[in-house]
N, C-alpha and C positions, 0 to 999 in steps of 0.2 A: 132163752136157757140158759147161756152162759150169765145174762142177768141174770134171772130168777135166783141160779144157784150160788152166784154171789152172795145176792140178798137173804141166803140162808147160809150163807156164811160158809158154805161148801165148797169152798175155793180149789179144795184136788180135782171133786169130782168134776166140777169147769174146767180146771187145766188144764184133763185130762179130752174130754170133750172136744177143745179149743183146739184141741194136737190132732187130733184126728184130720181137723182141718187146716193146720198152718201149710203145708206146702206148697196146696193147695190158691189158698191166699195169696201165697209170697208170688207162686206163677202168674197168677190172675193179675198181677202186676208186678212183672218183668222189664215191661216196656213202661213210657211216658203215656201207652194209646191205650187205647183200649182194644186193639190186635190179638193180645192172647184173650177178651174173651170172645170174641167174635172167632176165632179159632174154635174155644169149647163147643161152644152151641151148636159148628160145625160139627164137631165129631160129635153131640149129639144129635146129626140132622134134625137141627133147629135153624141153621143159618144155611145157605143154598152153595156160597163155595168160601172158602179160605183166602181167598184173595179180596184186595180193599182197593180204592182209587184214592185216587193225593186227596188230601196231603198225609197218610198214611201209609207208611211203611211195611211190604210180607215183614211179617212173624222169623227170625231166621229156627232152621235146624236145629238148631241147639237149645232156640225158648220152645221147638212145637217141641219138643222130646220133652223137657221140662210138662209143661201142660201134661200132655198122655198122663207123665210117669209118677203123675198129682194125682188125676184123678182114677189110674189105677190102682190108685192106695185108695179113695174114696170109693169108691165103686161100688163095693161086696156093702157100705155101711149107706149109701144116700140117690145113688142112680147107676145104670148101663151105660156104657162105652164103644162105640167102638172107635176100632182104634189102628184102622188103616188107616196112612199116610203117607 
């Protein structure tokens, strides 16, 4: 999507499309492990639990909130989110 828009020299539209996902991308990489992604999948009922095994550490409450907020910003465009945590 963005690559095609950029190849058509439509940088403004490419930036606008990416901007819809920027906070989500940042939230998915708020920690250096896959736990934010696993938590996002858990919120979508695609993962059984938000708990993880060692050596991974639990996602902090602050970062859980980042994931939920970023998913809320995108939900109308891309998916539905179960927001109970």
